[in-house]
Backbone of each chain as nested JSON, in Angstrom:
{
  "chains": [
    {"id": "A", "residues": [
      {"number": 1, "name": "UNK", "atoms": {"N": [-4.837, -16.37, -40.582], "CA": [-4.775, -15.475, -39.484], "C": [-4.938, -16.061, -38.181]}},
      {"number": 2, "name": "UNK", "atoms": {"N": [-5.707, -17.205, -38.269], "CA": [-5.834, -18.042, -37.056], "C": [-4.489, -18.602, -36.57]}},
      {"number": 3, "name": "UNK", "atoms": {"N": [-3.707, -19.17, -37.453], "CA": [-2.404, -19.783, -37.196], "C": [-1.503, -18.76, -36.566]}},
      {"number": 4, "name": "UNK", "atoms": {"N": [-1.546, -17.486, -37.039], "CA": [-0.608, -16.333, -36.549], "C": [-1.059, -16.073, -35.118]}},
      {"number": 5, "name": "UNK", "atoms": {"N": [-2.354, -16.008, -34.829], "CA": [-2.81, -15.707, -33.431], "C": [-2.463, -16.843, -32.573]}},
      {"number": 6, "name": "UNK", "atoms": {"N": [-2.504, -18.004, -33.052], "CA": [-2.229, -19.206, -32.159], "C": [-0.649, -19.188, -31.755]}},
      {"number": 7, "name": "UNK", "atoms": {"N": [0.218, -18.938, -32.762], "CA": [1.571, -18.694, -32.51], "C": [1.904, -17.754, -31.602]}},
      {"number": 8, "name": "UNK", "atoms": {"N": [1.288, -16.708, -31.707], "CA": [1.391, -15.417, -30.853], "C": [1.02, -15.811, -29.328]}},
      {"number": 9, "name": "UNK", "atoms": {"N": [-0.045, -16.653, -29.201], "CA": [-0.537, -17.122, -27.899], "C": [0.568, -18.054, -27.179]}},
      {"number": 10, "name": "UNK", "atoms": {"N": [1.113, -18.926, -28.023], "CA": [2.345, -19.674, -27.413], "C": [3.444, -18.965, -26.879]}},
      {"number": 11, "name": "UNK", "atoms": {"N": [3.848, -18.013, -27.906], "CA": [4.982, -17.124, -27.568], "C": [4.712, -16.31, -26.362]}},
      {"number": 12, "name": "UNK", "atoms": {"N": [3.607, -15.628, -26.23], "CA": [3.211, -14.845, -25.032], "C": [3.158, -15.721, -23.83]}},
      {"number": 13, "name": "UNK", "atoms": {"N": [2.785, -16.879, -23.961], "CA": [2.478, -17.765, -22.641], "C": [3.859, -18.175, -22.248]}},
      {"number": 14, "name": "UNK", "atoms": {"N": [4.767, -18.503, -23.031], "CA": [6.021, -18.887, -22.539], "C": [6.793, -17.693, -21.993]}},
      {"number": 15, "name": "UNK", "atoms": {"N": [6.652, -16.541, -22.54], "CA": [7.369, -15.236, -22.076], "C": [6.686, -15.022, -20.651]}},
      {"number": 16, "name": "UNK", "atoms": {"N": [5.494, -15.144, -20.467], "CA": [4.86, -14.915, -19.164], "C": [5.43, -15.989, -18.116]}},
      {"number": 17, "name": "UNK", "atoms": {"N": [5.518, -17.184, -18.5], "CA": [6.011, -18.249, -17.517], "C": [7.381, -17.978, -17.079]}},
      {"number": 18, "name": "UNK", "atoms": {"N": [8.347, -17.487, -17.946], "CA": [9.819, -17.257, -17.649], "C": [10.033, -15.837, -17.081]}},
      {"number": 19, "name": "UNK", "atoms": {"N": [9.064, -15.0, -17.076], "CA": [9.466, -13.611, -16.547], "C": [9.241, -13.623, -15.105]}},
      {"number": 20, "name": "UNK", "atoms": {"N": [10.313, -12.888, -14.409], "CA": [10.502, -12.945, -12.983], "C": [9.797, -11.69, -12.254]}},
      {"number": 21, "name": "UNK", "atoms": {"N": [9.456, -10.567, -13.202], "CA": [8.818, -9.604, -12.533], "C": [7.352, -9.732, -12.515]}},
      {"number": 22, "name": "UNK", "atoms": {"N": [6.635, -9.31, -11.416], "CA": [5.131, -9.579, -11.343], "C": [4.379, -8.684, -12.232]}},
      {"number": 23, "name": "UNK", "atoms": {"N": [4.769, -7.379, -12.266], "CA": [4.032, -6.52, -13.035], "C": [4.138, -6.677, -14.569]}},
      {"number": 24, "name": "UNK", "atoms": {"N": [5.19, -7.128, -15.04], "CA": [5.502, -7.56, -16.32], "C": [4.539, -8.647, -16.777]}},
      {"number": 25, "name": "UNK", "atoms": {"N": [4.407, -9.712, -15.762], "CA": [3.687, -10.919, -16.169], "C": [2.184, -10.427, -16.168]}},
      {"number": 26, "name": "UNK", "atoms": {"N": [1.616, -9.458, -15.345], "CA": [0.385, -9.089, -15.411], "C": [0.023, -8.346, -16.652]}},
      {"number": 27, "name": "UNK", "atoms": {"N": [0.963, -7.401, -17.124], "CA": [0.529, -6.578, -18.326], "C": [0.766, -7.675, -19.52]}},
      {"number": 28, "name": "UNK", "atoms": {"N": [1.659, -8.605, -19.584], "CA": [1.603, -9.652, -20.688], "C": [0.444, -10.341, -20.649]}},
      {"number": 29, "name": "UNK", "atoms": {"N": [-0.074, -10.785, -19.47], "CA": [-1.351, -11.541, -19.307], "C": [-2.541, -10.737, -19.879]}},
      {"number": 30, "name": "UNK", "atoms": {"N": [-2.581, -9.326, -19.716], "CA": [-3.663, -8.47, -20.302], "C": [-3.502, -8.569, -21.83]}},
      {"number": 31, "name": "UNK", "atoms": {"N": [-2.267, -8.455, -22.365], "CA": [-2.015, -8.493, -23.722], "C": [-2.587, -9.883, -24.38]}},
      {"number": 32, "name": "UNK", "atoms": {"N": [-2.237, -11.013, -23.653], "CA": [-2.611, -12.368, -23.983], "C": [-4.134, -12.58, -24.082]}},
      {"number": 33, "name": "UNK", "atoms": {"N": [-4.796, -12.026, -23.137], "CA": [-6.277, -11.973, -22.989], "C": [-6.919, -11.172, -24.146]}},
      {"number": 34, "name": "UNK", "atoms": {"N": [-6.25, -10.116, -24.476], "CA": [-6.817, -9.342, -25.633], "C": [-6.654, -9.963, -26.996]}},
      {"number": 35, "name": "UNK", "atoms": {"N": [-5.515, -10.756, -27.151], "CA": [-5.503, -11.462, -28.412], "C": [-6.34, -12.725, -28.495]}},
      {"number": 36, "name": "UNK", "atoms": {"N": [-6.592, -13.34, -27.285], "CA": [-7.37, -14.405, -27.016], "C": [-8.884, -14.036, -27.445]}},
      {"number": 37, "name": "UNK", "atoms": {"N": [-9.317, -12.829, -26.915], "CA": [-10.619, -12.384, -27.188], "C": [-10.759, -12.094, -28.8]}},
      {"number": 38, "name": "UNK", "atoms": {"N": [-9.729, -11.514, -29.401], "CA": [-9.712, -11.379, -30.871], "C": [-9.793, -12.71, -31.642]}},
      {"number": 39, "name": "UNK", "atoms": {"N": [-9.248, -13.742, -31.046], "CA": [-9.226, -15.068, -31.788], "C": [-10.641, -15.556, -31.661]}},
      {"number": 40, "name": "UNK", "atoms": {"N": [-11.276, -15.462, -30.497], "CA": [-12.693, -15.952, -30.367], "C": [-13.54, -15.259, -31.263]}},
      {"number": 41, "name": "UNK", "atoms": {"N": [-13.306, -13.954, -31.395], "CA": [-14.144, -13.066, -32.284], "C": [-13.988, -13.515, -33.7]}},
      {"number": 42, "name": "UNK", "atoms": {"N": [-12.818, -13.753, -34.079], "CA": [-12.518, -14.176, -35.55], "C": [-13.145, -15.527, -35.836]}},
      {"number": 43, "name": "UNK", "atoms": {"N": [-13.259, -16.318, -34.792], "CA": [-13.866, -17.72, -34.987], "C": [-15.418, -17.65, -34.961]}},
      {"number": 44, "name": "UNK", "atoms": {"N": [-15.946, -16.522, -34.955], "CA": [-17.406, -16.229, -35.007], "C": [-18.098, -16.693, -33.706]}},
      {"number": 45, "name": "UNK", "atoms": {"N": [-17.427, -16.458, -32.533], "CA": [-18.12, -16.765, -31.197], "C": [-18.079, -15.516, -30.32]}},
      {"number": 46, "name": "UNK", "atoms": {"N": [-19.066, -14.54, -30.716], "CA": [-18.952, -13.263, -30.059], "C": [-19.259, -13.273, -28.527]}},
      {"number": 47, "name": "UNK", "atoms": {"N": [-20.115, -14.243, -28.119], "CA": [-20.455, -14.33, -26.815], "C": [-19.248, -14.778, -25.913]}},
      {"number": 48, "name": "UNK", "atoms": {"N": [-18.475, -15.815, -26.304], "CA": [-17.258, -16.136, -25.666], "C": [-16.197, -14.912, -25.663]}},
      {"number": 49, "name": "UNK", "atoms": {"N": [-16.157, -14.276, -26.829], "CA": [-15.302, -13.121, -26.807], "C": [-15.678, -12.038, -25.796]}},
      {"number": 50, "name": "UNK", "atoms": {"N": [-16.921, -11.986, -25.618], "CA": [-17.566, -10.972, -24.683], "C": [-17.148, -11.274, -23.214]}},
      {"number": 51, "name": "UNK", "atoms": {"N": [-17.218, -12.536, -22.966], "CA": [-17.0, -12.911, -21.593], "C": [-15.409, -12.912, -21.326]}},
      {"number": 52, "name": "UNK", "atoms": {"N": [-14.721, -13.238, -22.273], "CA": [-13.271, -13.245, -22.277], "C": [-12.701, -11.721, -22.056]}},
      {"number": 53, "name": "UNK", "atoms": {"N": [-13.409, -10.78, -22.776], "CA": [-13.027, -9.375, -22.573], "C": [-13.435, -8.902, -21.307]}},
      {"number": 54, "name": "UNK", "atoms": {"N": [-14.544, -9.263, -20.81], "CA": [-15.032, -8.815, -19.45], "C": [-14.167, -9.343, -18.429]}},
      {"number": 55, "name": "UNK", "atoms": {"N": [-13.835, -10.756, -18.409], "CA": [-13.306, -11.272, -17.303], "C": [-11.77, -11.183, -17.423]}},
      {"number": 56, "name": "UNK", "atoms": {"N": [-11.163, -11.366, -18.522], "CA": [-9.755, -11.522, -18.734], "C": [-9.08, -10.199, -18.728]}},
      {"number": 57, "name": "UNK", "atoms": {"N": [-9.698, -9.207, -19.363], "CA": [-9.045, -7.936, -19.413], "C": [-9.228, -7.073, -18.223]}},
      {"number": 58, "name": "UNK", "atoms": {"N": [-10.576, -7.103, -17.757], "CA": [-11.005, -6.14, -16.656], "C": [-10.65, -6.736, -15.299]}},
      {"number": 59, "name": "UNK", "atoms": {"N": [-11.459, -7.616, -14.972], "CA": [-11.549, -8.232, -13.478], "C": [-10.243, -8.836, -13.169]}},
      {"number": 60, "name": "UNK", "atoms": {"N": [-9.81, -9.637, -14.004], "CA": [-8.611, -10.399, -13.63], "C": [-7.389, -9.532, -13.512]}},
      {"number": 61, "name": "UNK", "atoms": {"N": [-7.236, -8.562, -14.347], "CA": [-5.998, -7.59, -14.148], "C": [-6.104, -6.941, -12.913]}},
      {"number": 62, "name": "UNK", "atoms": {"N": [-7.426, -6.365, -12.802], "CA": [-7.705, -5.567, -11.522], "C": [-7.285, -6.414, -10.214]}},
      {"number": 63, "name": "UNK", "atoms": {"N": [-7.857, -7.681, -10.262], "CA": [-7.684, -8.603, -9.103], "C": [-6.166, -8.821, -8.712]}},
      {"number": 64, "name": "UNK", "atoms": {"N": [-5.445, -9.214, -9.925], "CA": [-4.048, -9.482, -9.801], "C": [-3.274, -8.23, -9.182]}},
      {"number": 65, "name": "UNK", "atoms": {"N": [-3.487, -7.007, -9.759], "CA": [-2.737, -5.896, -9.194], "C": [-3.128, -5.662, -7.765]}},
      {"number": 66, "name": "UNK", "atoms": {"N": [-4.391, -5.92, -7.444], "CA": [-4.81, -5.697, -6.076], "C": [-4.068, -6.732, -5.037]}},
      {"number": 67, "name": "UNK", "atoms": {"N": [-3.991, -7.856, -5.467], "CA": [-3.434, -8.859, -4.656], "C": [-1.833, -8.573, -4.514]}},
      {"number": 68, "name": "UNK", "atoms": {"N": [-1.257, -8.155, -5.611], "CA": [0.275, -7.927, -5.58], "C": [0.461, -6.818, -4.54]}},
      {"number": 69, "name": "UNK", "atoms": {"N": [-0.467, -5.711, -4.641], "CA": [-0.121, -4.549, -3.743], "C": [-0.294, -5.102, -2.227]}},
      {"number": 70, "name": "UNK", "atoms": {"N": [-1.449, -5.912, -2.008], "CA": [-1.733, -6.372, -0.64], "C": [-0.448, -7.163, -0.071]}},
      {"number": 71, "name": "UNK", "atoms": {"N": [-0.015, -8.065, -0.972], "CA": [1.161, -8.89, -0.483], "C": [2.539, -8.172, -0.35]}},
      {"number": 72, "name": "UNK", "atoms": {"N": [2.674, -7.152, -1.192], "CA": [3.9, -6.41, -1.077], "C": [3.796, -5.588, 0.233]}},
      {"number": 73, "name": "UNK", "atoms": {"N": [2.725, -5.046, 0.721], "CA": [2.495, -4.419, 1.875], "C": [2.769, -5.355, 3.159]}},
      {"number": 74, "name": "UNK", "atoms": {"N": [2.339, -6.556, 3.023], "CA": [2.58, -7.446, 4.224], "C": [3.936, -7.915, 4.209]}},
      {"number": 75, "name": "UNK", "atoms": {"N": [4.746, -8.027, 3.117], "CA": [6.14, -8.448, 3.163], "C": [7.095, -7.311, 3.743]}},
      {"number": 76, "name": "UNK", "atoms": {"N": [6.886, -6.006, 3.236], "CA": [7.546, -4.918, 3.826], "C": [6.961, -4.452, 5.031]}},
      {"number": 77, "name": "UNK", "atoms": {"N": [7.775, -4.653, 6.181], "CA": [7.149, -4.323, 7.518], "C": [7.125, -2.681, 7.608]}}
    ]},
    {"id": "B", "residues": [
      {"number": 1, "name": "UNK", "atoms": {"N": [-11.308, -3.018, -56.745], "CA": [-11.321, -3.747, -55.651], "C": [-12.715, -3.554, -54.883]}},
      {"number": 2, "name": "UNK", "atoms": {"N": [-13.467, -4.654, -54.508], "CA": [-14.625, -4.619, -53.843], "C": [-14.497, -4.267, -52.356]}},
      {"number": 3, "name": "UNK", "atoms": {"N": [-15.63, -4.134, -51.777], "CA": [-15.618, -3.563, -50.449], "C": [-14.988, -4.711, -49.424]}},
      {"number": 4, "name": "UNK", "atoms": {"N": [-15.347, -5.914, -49.661], "CA": [-15.031, -7.038, -48.818], "C": [-13.487, -7.166, -48.718]}},
      {"number": 5, "name": "UNK", "atoms": {"N": [-12.771, -7.171, -49.851], "CA": [-11.407, -7.276, -49.918], "C": [-10.668, -5.996, -49.301]}},
      {"number": 6, "name": "UNK", "atoms": {"N": [-11.415, -4.923, -49.385], "CA": [-10.694, -3.684, -48.847], "C": [-10.69, -3.829, -47.273]}},
      {"number": 7, "name": "UNK", "atoms": {"N": [-11.95, -4.226, -46.674], "CA": [-12.035, -4.543, -45.308], "C": [-11.102, -5.572, -44.767]}},
      {"number": 8, "name": "UNK", "atoms": {"N": [-10.861, -6.644, -45.674], "CA": [-9.797, -7.667, -45.258], "C": [-8.452, -7.142, -45.276]}},
      {"number": 9, "name": "UNK", "atoms": {"N": [-8.097, -6.252, -46.257], "CA": [-6.711, -5.711, -46.205], "C": [-6.413, -4.839, -45.051]}},
      {"number": 10, "name": "UNK", "atoms": {"N": [-7.531, -3.886, -44.704], "CA": [-7.341, -3.021, -43.602], "C": [-7.238, -3.869, -42.345]}},
      {"number": 11, "name": "UNK", "atoms": {"N": [-8.059, -4.874, -42.05], "CA": [-7.876, -5.784, -40.866], "C": [-6.583, -6.385, -40.81]}},
      {"number": 12, "name": "UNK", "atoms": {"N": [-5.978, -6.834, -41.93], "CA": [-4.653, -7.472, -41.854], "C": [-3.667, -6.442, -41.438]}},
      {"number": 13, "name": "UNK", "atoms": {"N": [-3.826, -5.197, -42.017], "CA": [-2.971, -4.088, -41.692], "C": [-2.892, -3.741, -40.186]}},
      {"number": 14, "name": "UNK", "atoms": {"N": [-4.134, -3.777, -39.658], "CA": [-4.219, -3.338, -38.231], "C": [-3.617, -4.404, -37.297]}},
      {"number": 15, "name": "UNK", "atoms": {"N": [-3.879, -5.719, -37.596], "CA": [-3.283, -6.745, -36.808], "C": [-1.799, -6.703, -36.895]}},
      {"number": 16, "name": "UNK", "atoms": {"N": [-1.204, -6.564, -38.214], "CA": [0.261, -6.473, -38.393], "C": [0.844, -5.408, -37.581]}},
      {"number": 17, "name": "UNK", "atoms": {"N": [0.159, -4.072, -37.561], "CA": [0.725, -3.053, -36.738], "C": [0.592, -3.417, -35.145]}},
      {"number": 18, "name": "UNK", "atoms": {"N": [-0.411, -4.277, -34.856], "CA": [-0.438, -4.535, -33.437], "C": [0.684, -5.525, -33.105]}},
      {"number": 19, "name": "UNK", "atoms": {"N": [1.045, -6.473, -33.979], "CA": [2.106, -7.431, -33.701], "C": [3.427, -6.625, -33.7]}},
      {"number": 20, "name": "UNK", "atoms": {"N": [3.632, -5.58, -34.555], "CA": [4.763, -4.79, -34.395], "C": [4.887, -4.022, -33.179]}},
      {"number": 21, "name": "UNK", "atoms": {"N": [3.813, -3.473, -32.738], "CA": [3.885, -2.84, -31.537], "C": [3.887, -3.621, -30.305]}},
      {"number": 22, "name": "UNK", "atoms": {"N": [3.926, -4.896, -30.37], "CA": [4.073, -5.871, -29.303], "C": [5.457, -5.756, -28.975]}},
      {"number": 23, "name": "UNK", "atoms": {"N": [6.456, -5.384, -29.733], "CA": [7.904, -5.199, -29.456], "C": [8.122, -4.339, -28.203]}},
      {"number": 24, "name": "UNK", "atoms": {"N": [7.358, -3.302, -28.03], "CA": [7.527, -2.335, -26.984], "C": [7.046, -2.961, -25.705]}},
      {"number": 25, "name": "UNK", "atoms": {"N": [5.998, -3.819, -25.811], "CA": [5.502, -4.462, -24.484], "C": [6.494, -5.491, -24.148]}},
      {"number": 26, "name": "UNK", "atoms": {"N": [7.096, -6.367, -25.139], "CA": [7.964, -7.437, -24.701], "C": [9.365, -6.931, -24.179]}},
      {"number": 27, "name": "UNK", "atoms": {"N": [9.787, -5.796, -24.68], "CA": [11.274, -5.361, -24.26], "C": [11.178, -3.898, -23.78]}},
      {"number": 28, "name": "UNK", "atoms": {"N": [10.149, -3.451, -23.153], "CA": [10.182, -2.15, -22.569], "C": [11.126, -2.226, -21.446]}},
      {"number": 29, "name": "UNK", "atoms": {"N": [11.897, -1.158, -21.185], "CA": [12.789, -1.031, -20.062], "C": [12.109, -0.848, -18.75]}},
      {"number": 30, "name": "UNK", "atoms": {"N": [11.137, -0.019, -18.76], "CA": [10.338, 0.257, -17.479], "C": [8.977, -0.249, -17.69]}},
      {"number": 31, "name": "UNK", "atoms": {"N": [8.087, -0.257, -16.547], "CA": [6.688, -0.644, -16.611], "C": [5.906, 0.22, -17.367]}},
      {"number": 32, "name": "UNK", "atoms": {"N": [6.139, 1.542, -17.332], "CA": [5.45, 2.566, -17.995], "C": [5.47, 2.367, -19.563]}},
      {"number": 33, "name": "UNK", "atoms": {"N": [6.613, 1.962, -20.189], "CA": [6.637, 1.6, -21.548], "C": [5.712, 0.379, -21.931]}},
      {"number": 34, "name": "UNK", "atoms": {"N": [5.668, -0.557, -21.082], "CA": [4.844, -1.786, -21.279], "C": [3.351, -1.318, -21.226]}},
      {"number": 35, "name": "UNK", "atoms": {"N": [3.073, -0.448, -20.321], "CA": [1.689, -0.025, -20.215], "C": [1.373, 0.876, -21.42]}},
      {"number": 36, "name": "UNK", "atoms": {"N": [2.111, 1.741, -21.999], "CA": [1.86, 2.537, -23.136], "C": [1.612, 1.454, -24.453]}},
      {"number": 37, "name": "UNK", "atoms": {"N": [2.43, 0.405, -24.388], "CA": [2.395, -0.631, -25.531], "C": [0.96, -1.23, -25.337]}},
      {"number": 38, "name": "UNK", "atoms": {"N": [0.577, -1.662, -24.149], "CA": [-0.697, -2.318, -24.001], "C": [-1.68, -1.522, -24.52]}},
      {"number": 39, "name": "UNK", "atoms": {"N": [-1.72, -0.167, -24.194], "CA": [-2.688, 0.979, -24.558], "C": [-2.765, 0.992, -26.122]}},
      {"number": 40, "name": "UNK", "atoms": {"N": [-1.64, 1.003, -26.862], "CA": [-1.693, 1.06, -28.229], "C": [-2.211, -0.13, -28.879]}},
      {"number": 41, "name": "UNK", "atoms": {"N": [-1.888, -1.387, -28.369], "CA": [-2.378, -2.532, -28.998], "C": [-3.852, -2.736, -28.551]}},
      {"number": 42, "name": "UNK", "atoms": {"N": [-4.322, -2.267, -27.532], "CA": [-5.798, -2.162, -27.155], "C": [-6.579, -1.385, -28.205]}},
      {"number": 43, "name": "UNK", "atoms": {"N": [-6.065, -0.318, -28.516], "CA": [-6.878, 0.619, -29.392], "C": [-6.761, -0.12, -30.961]}},
      {"number": 44, "name": "UNK", "atoms": {"N": [-5.649, -0.664, -31.198], "CA": [-5.602, -1.293, -32.66], "C": [-6.657, -2.543, -32.751]}},
      {"number": 45, "name": "UNK", "atoms": {"N": [-6.613, -3.265, -31.655], "CA": [-7.499, -4.454, -31.742], "C": [-8.923, -3.987, -31.598]}},
      {"number": 46, "name": "UNK", "atoms": {"N": [-9.106, -2.803, -30.943], "CA": [-10.558, -2.389, -30.9], "C": [-10.949, -2.008, -32.259]}},
      {"number": 47, "name": "UNK", "atoms": {"N": [-9.967, -1.435, -32.996], "CA": [-10.348, -1.062, -34.375], "C": [-10.639, -2.33, -35.311]}},
      {"number": 48, "name": "UNK", "atoms": {"N": [-9.892, -3.236, -35.021], "CA": [-10.16, -4.498, -35.792], "C": [-11.564, -5.046, -35.413]}},
      {"number": 49, "name": "UNK", "atoms": {"N": [-11.864, -5.07, -34.176], "CA": [-13.236, -5.675, -33.766], "C": [-14.281, -4.772, -34.445]}},
      {"number": 50, "name": "UNK", "atoms": {"N": [-14.26, -3.59, -34.495], "CA": [-15.266, -2.648, -35.185], "C": [-15.195, -2.822, -36.622]}},
      {"number": 51, "name": "UNK", "atoms": {"N": [-14.068, -3.061, -37.297], "CA": [-14.123, -3.332, -38.887], "C": [-14.688, -4.692, -39.036]}},
      {"number": 52, "name": "UNK", "atoms": {"N": [-14.302, -5.612, -38.239], "CA": [-14.919, -7.065, -38.507], "C": [-16.596, -6.867, -38.324]}},
      {"number": 53, "name": "UNK", "atoms": {"N": [-16.953, -6.112, -37.462], "CA": [-18.417, -5.953, -37.183], "C": [-18.957, -5.324, -38.426]}},
      {"number": 54, "name": "UNK", "atoms": {"N": [-18.297, -4.316, -39.072], "CA": [-18.825, -3.572, -40.19], "C": [-18.769, -4.469, -41.423]}},
      {"number": 55, "name": "UNK", "atoms": {"N": [-17.634, -5.581, -41.568], "CA": [-17.497, -6.376, -42.724], "C": [-18.642, -7.291, -42.681]}},
      {"number": 56, "name": "UNK", "atoms": {"N": [-18.944, -7.923, -41.496], "CA": [-19.99, -8.956, -41.414], "C": [-21.313, -8.359, -41.445]}},
      {"number": 57, "name": "UNK", "atoms": {"N": [-21.434, -7.049, -41.226], "CA": [-22.751, -6.475, -41.26], "C": [-23.675, -7.019, -40.124]}},
      {"number": 58, "name": "UNK", "atoms": {"N": [-23.006, -7.231, -38.967], "CA": [-23.911, -7.794, -37.906], "C": [-23.561, -6.733, -36.627]}},
      {"number": 59, "name": "UNK", "atoms": {"N": [-24.726, -6.057, -36.235], "CA": [-24.5, -5.103, -35.179], "C": [-24.418, -5.768, -33.782]}},
      {"number": 60, "name": "UNK", "atoms": {"N": [-24.629, -7.089, -33.598], "CA": [-24.451, -7.737, -32.377], "C": [-22.906, -7.873, -32.011]}},
      {"number": 61, "name": "UNK", "atoms": {"N": [-22.096, -7.799, -33.075], "CA": [-20.587, -7.876, -32.81], "C": [-20.178, -6.558, -32.161]}},
      {"number": 62, "name": "UNK", "atoms": {"N": [-20.761, -5.519, -32.387], "CA": [-20.27, -4.236, -31.84], "C": [-20.202, -4.229, -30.239]}},
      {"number": 63, "name": "UNK", "atoms": {"N": [-21.086, -5.069, -29.725], "CA": [-21.156, -5.078, -28.202], "C": [-19.686, -5.675, -27.557]}},
      {"number": 64, "name": "UNK", "atoms": {"N": [-19.136, -6.446, -28.415], "CA": [-17.813, -6.974, -27.846], "C": [-16.873, -5.789, -27.7]}},
      {"number": 65, "name": "UNK", "atoms": {"N": [-16.714, -4.956, -28.833], "CA": [-15.856, -3.797, -28.845], "C": [-16.237, -2.886, -27.625]}},
      {"number": 66, "name": "UNK", "atoms": {"N": [-17.541, -2.718, -27.392], "CA": [-17.906, -1.801, -26.418], "C": [-17.374, -2.337, -24.971]}},
      {"number": 67, "name": "UNK", "atoms": {"N": [-17.824, -3.66, -24.677], "CA": [-17.43, -4.211, -23.362], "C": [-15.851, -4.209, -23.289]}},
      {"number": 68, "name": "UNK", "atoms": {"N": [-15.179, -4.562, -24.242], "CA": [-13.695, -4.564, -24.058], "C": [-13.218, -3.316, -23.809]}},
      {"number": 69, "name": "UNK", "atoms": {"N": [-13.782, -2.244, -24.503], "CA": [-13.343, -0.904, -24.263], "C": [-13.482, -0.442, -22.707]}},
      {"number": 70, "name": "UNK", "atoms": {"N": [-14.622, -0.759, -22.212], "CA": [-14.946, -0.359, -20.806], "C": [-13.949, -1.178, -19.777]}},
      {"number": 71, "name": "UNK", "atoms": {"N": [-13.955, -2.406, -19.955], "CA": [-13.3, -3.275, -18.965], "C": [-11.68, -3.171, -19.206]}},
      {"number": 72, "name": "UNK", "atoms": {"N": [-11.274, -2.876, -20.54], "CA": [-9.838, -2.687, -20.748], "C": [-9.432, -1.446, -19.991]}},
      {"number": 73, "name": "UNK", "atoms": {"N": [-10.293, -0.449, -20.1], "CA": [-10.019, 0.989, -19.269], "C": [-9.756, 0.661, -17.896]}},
      {"number": 74, "name": "UNK", "atoms": {"N": [-10.653, -0.236, -17.339], "CA": [-10.622, -0.561, -15.889], "C": [-9.188, -1.19, -15.551]}},
      {"number": 75, "name": "UNK", "atoms": {"N": [-8.811, -2.167, -16.408], "CA": [-7.569, -2.773, -16.181], "C": [-6.411, -1.797, -16.329]}},
      {"number": 76, "name": "UNK", "atoms": {"N": [-6.281, -1.053, -17.411], "CA": [-5.209, -0.103, -17.577], "C": [-5.205, 0.859, -16.432]}},
      {"number": 77, "name": "UNK", "atoms": {"N": [-6.34, 1.329, -15.972], "CA": [-6.339, 2.212, -14.911], "C": [-5.798, 1.611, -13.59]}},
      {"number": 78, "name": "UNK", "atoms": {"N": [-6.104, 0.272, -13.246], "CA": [-5.531, -0.355, -12.141], "C": [-4.026, -0.501, -12.267]}},
      {"number": 79, "name": "UNK", "atoms": {"N": [-3.495, -0.767, -13.331], "CA": [-2.008, -0.98, -13.585], "C": [-1.384, 0.349, -13.405]}},
      {"number": 80, "name": "UNK", "atoms": {"N": [-1.843, 1.526, -13.976], "CA": [-1.318, 2.761, -13.853], "C": [-1.34, 3.35, -12.493]}},
      {"number": 81, "name": "UNK", "atoms": {"N": [-2.508, 3.082, -11.687], "CA": [-2.481, 3.484, -10.271], "C": [-1.416, 2.759, -9.44]}},
      {"number": 82, "name": "UNK", "atoms": {"N": [-1.24, 1.469, -9.742], "CA": [-0.233, 0.826, -9.094], "C": [1.14, 1.232, -9.247]}},
      {"number": 83, "name": "UNK", "atoms": {"N": [1.428, 1.563, -10.636], "CA": [2.74, 2.027, -11.071], "C": [2.972, 3.419, -10.42]}},
      {"number": 84, "name": "UNK", "atoms": {"N": [2.01, 4.239, -10.53], "CA": [2.138, 5.565, -9.884], "C": [2.49, 5.553, -8.344]}},
      {"number": 85, "name": "UNK", "atoms": {"N": [1.756, 4.732, -7.673], "CA": [2.039, 4.583, -6.118], "C": [3.469, 3.987, -5.914]}},
      {"number": 86, "name": "UNK", "atoms": {"N": [3.911, 3.136, -6.788], "CA": [5.198, 2.606, -6.53], "C": [6.25, 3.549, -6.806]}},
      {"number": 87, "name": "UNK", "atoms": {"N": [6.018, 4.399, -7.73], "CA": [6.933, 5.447, -8.108], "C": [7.054, 6.548, -7.043]}},
      {"number": 88, "name": "UNK", "atoms": {"N": [5.889, 6.859, -6.376], "CA": [5.675, 7.902, -5.402], "C": [6.463, 7.379, -4.076]}},
      {"number": 89, "name": "UNK", "atoms": {"N": [6.504, 6.057, -3.885], "CA": [7.149, 5.458, -2.607], "C": [8.677, 5.589, -2.734]}},
      {"number": 90, "name": "UNK", "atoms": {"N": [9.139, 5.71, -3.895], "CA": [10.628, 5.751, -4.011], "C": [11.239, 7.09, -3.501]}}
    ]}
  ]
}
């Protein structure tokens, strides 16, 4: 199961790097954070999984969406 | 079949169905499709976390599922608000 999750991590990271749309990249980053949290959980580290779930899924996604909205407003006069 | 093996089979089934529903996230035509896919995968992985906590018989592990549910909802809400505002501007 660990090998499957690690292969999924690599696949998702490459797709995030080559995607040209900002919103697609943010949504895929949320999925990557979700699988990363599951990997930490399966490896018997629930505290790391807790931090990854709080920071990666919630705060990071919220922050990226906020910044994308702010910068789009500045570019579009 | 004992209880441990049944838990293991159910966890593998949930992770497999999560990987299958990753297809909608990777190749959704619009952002709403990707958002629905993220929501489905989030629910399935949440079930895996709760099942793993029940299998290991440790109720400390349930906190991870609780915190992920709250903060994942915040993230999905932020993406949905951004998508709705962008659609309203068109």
